[in-house]
N, C-alpha and C positions, 0 to 999 in steps of 0.2 A: 679029247682036249686040243685046242689049238696049238699049233706049234708057234715058237715066237723065233722071228729071223731079225738079225740086227738092222736098225735104222738109224743109220748115221744123222746126230743132230749135232751141230755147231753154233752156238751162240757166240757172236762176235762181241768183244769187250767194247762196252761204249756203245754208239749208235749200231743199230742193225740195219746200216742203209749201203752196203758194199755193193758196187757195181756189178751187173750182170757180164760175166767173161766174155771177151770180145773174139774168142777163137774162132767161133762159127756163128755168122749172124744170122744164117741162110734158116735155121729153125730154133725152137724156143729152148730154153735151157732151164734145167731145175732150181728151184729157189734155193739162196744160200742159207737158208734156216734150216731146211731139213731135206735130207734125199727121200725119195719114193719108196714104196715097197718094191722090192726085188722082183723084177721081171715087169714091173708096169712101164707103159709107154706113154711119155707126154704128148698131149695133142695140141694142146693150147696153153700159152700163157699170156696174159693182160697186165700190164702193170701200169698205174698211175700215180704221178708224183705227190698229189695231194687230192683227196676227195672224201665224201661222207660216204659210210658204209651202215647197214642195218645189221646187226649182229643178232640172230635167233637165239634168244635164252630161255624160251619156254613156250609153253602152249597155252590156250586159254578157251574161254567161250567162243570167241571172234576169231579163233584162229592162232597165227603166230606171235608170240609176245618178242619185241623187238628191243634193242639196245643201240643206240646211235653212237657211233665213234668216229674219229676221223683222222686222217694220216696218210701215209704212203700204203697203197693199196696193191695186192697182187692177188691175181686169181689164175689158179693152175686146174687143169682137166686131165686126168691120166686114164687111158684103159687099164684094166684090172688083166693080170695074167690069168689063164685059165687054169679051173681046177683049184681055185683057192675062194674060201668063203669070205663074206662080208664080215662076219666075227674074227677071222683070224687076221684080216688086214686091219679092220679098225683097232684090235688089240696090240697089233704091232706099232701102228702110230703113237696109240695112247701111252703105251708102256715107254716108248722112246721119248716122249714130250713130256711125261710126268718125271722121267729120270732128269730131266733138266728144268724142272721147278713149277711145270704147267699145273695151273690150279682149276680144275674144271668147273664152270659155271651151270652147265646143262647138258644131258645127254639122253638120247632117245634111241629105241630100236623098234622097228615095224611100223607099219602104215599107221595103226590106230593110234600108237604112242606119239608119233612124230608129227601127223597131220600135215604133211607136206604140201597136200594138194587142196587143203581148205583156203577158202577166198580170205585174204589175198594170197595166192600160192608162194612158196618159197622162190620159185624162178621169178616171179615179178618183185618180190622185195629186194633179193640180192643175186639172182642169178643162178642159185643151187636147184639145178634140174634133176630130182631124183626119178624121175618117170612116175608110172602108174603101178607099179609092184608092189609087194608087201616087204620083200626082203632088203630094208633100208637100215643104214646106222648112222648116226651124227654125234658129235660132241663138240663143244666149244669151249675155250677157257682163254686164260692170260697168263703170258711168261714174264717173268721179271727182266728189266732190261735196265740198262743205266740211266735213262731218259723216262722212263715211266714203266708201261706195259706194252708187250707185242700180243695181240690179240689172235688166236688161231682158230679156225672153224675147219672140221674134217667132215665129209658126207660121203657116204659110201653106199652104192648098190650094186648088183652082180656085175656089171658092166665096167662101171666108172668110178672114180674117186676125184673128188672136189677139193683142192685146198684153198681156203681163203685166208690170207695174211695181211693184218693192217697194223704197220709199224709207225712209231712217233715220227711225225714231220711237222716243219713249220711250213706254212702255205707262203708262197712267194707273194709279196704285198705289192700295193700301189700298181697292179697291172691294170686297173680300170681307172679311168680319167672320167671324171663327171664334170660336164661343162654346163655353167649356171645359164647361159645364153639359150643352149639347147633344152635345158628343162623350161625356161620361160616360153620359147617357140611352142612345145609340145603342149604346154599349159594353154597357151593362146588359142590354139587350134584344134586339139582334141578335149581339153577341159581336165585331162589328168595325163599322169606320166609315172611309169616305173623308176624308182630311185635306185640305180644300180651302185653296187659296192658296198651294200650293208650286210653285216655278217653277225650272227650271234651264235654263242655256244650252243652246242646240240641240244633240242629240247628245252631251252630256257628262253628267256627275255634279256639276257644279259649280252649287251653289246661288246663285240670286240674291237680292240684299238684300231684293227685295219678298216674299220668304218668310218674313221674321222675325216678323212677327204672327202666322202660323199655327204657327211653331215656339215661339212664346212661348205661345202657349194649350196647345198639346201639352205643352210641360214644366210649366205652371201645373196641366193637370189630373193629371199624375203627383204632382206636390209635394200637391196637394189629397188624393189617394188614394194614400198611401205603399205599400200592400200591391198595388197595380195594377202588372201588368208586361205588356209588350206585344210583339208580333212588329210590325215594321215592313216591309210588302210593297211592292216596287215592280212597275208594271206599264207597259208600251209600247204602241203602237199596232203595227201590222203593217209598217211601212214599214223595211226593211233585213232582214237575214237573221235566222233564229231565234236562232242561236248568239249574234250582235251584240246583239239585244235583251235576251237573257237575262242577257248578261253586263252591260249597260248597268242593267237594272233592278236587280241585286244591287247595283252601285255606288251608284246612287241612294238605293236603302234604306240601306246603309250611311251615304252621307252625311247623311241625316236622323239617325240614330242619333248619329252623331258630333257632330251641331249641337245635340242634346238633352243629349248628355253635356256639351258644353262649357257647357251652361246648369244644371250642377248635378245633372244626374240620374244615379243610379247605373248604370253599363253593365250591371250583373248584370240588371237590370231590362228590357233591351231586347235584341232580338235582330233581324237584318237577313235579308231572303229576297227573292229577284226570282223574279217569274214570267215575264218577258217577255211575249212577247205571247199566251199561252195562256189567260187569261181576259177577253177582251173585254167591255166592257158596252154597247157599241153598234157601229154599222156602221162598218168600217173604210174603206169606199169614199168617205166625206165628211170633208171636214176638220172638221167638228162633231163626226162621230164618233170621229175619230182624236183629237181634243184630249181627249174624256172617257175614251178609253182610256188616255192618258198620266195616270196618278194614282199616289199613295201612299196606302196603305191601313193603318189600325192595327187589328190583330187581338188581342183579349184572350188572354193565357195561361190555359190551364185552370187553375183552382184560386187564380186570383189575384182 
């Protein structure tokens, strides 16, 4: 039977956004939410104030089933101590987290059950690189917090443990300025232009309030050039099936059209079209590339 060593878990009251201790900035430090398995060595920690993350919540015919979450992200990679099994390490983490209220959404053990190397691989989805061996373990779940849920994913192979943590956080808004003059210039010279600053709730066509400046700029452009007519074209990344992405991109394009109509633009001057994942502009194997591929494009109608 695997032994259980104490793993200290501390849930901060309210937001779990405590700053990393500043005593030694030359090397990464453990996450404030959970201490590592005793004897582990932290090799890497990457923090992002706000980003999207694909949490693996199951396996299907086409490989991993994912759930999109957003917030403050932390990715940690540890070297495991020698002589400890993946079962023992996994059980320690899980017992400690469940003691603090973790609800496990998905778990798997072994290469056949986890299917981490099926296309797309887990590495390409969210950076969990469990290698090619069969002795792997994984679980993911959510912890209650004062502002929603903290999502924790733990992946283990004989050599390494990965901790991925997504915490509630608000995106810093108004960081992208949309210039109607620049939009007009691009439409004049290229016939199309990406509309930056458009944000949707993950996996839906629901526009976020942070999209208002971009929508206002597009509406201002159309008012400034009353003969201009546009096709609003939605694009997605490669996560999910082709049919799902095609439908989602169509709905998102229609949502932008509706937002422009609500700003007084004649609906006859606008059309909505979805391209799904068919026209990527960046590599879909990285989160940065997928973010670039999730976009809304304005295309000038011929003769306008």
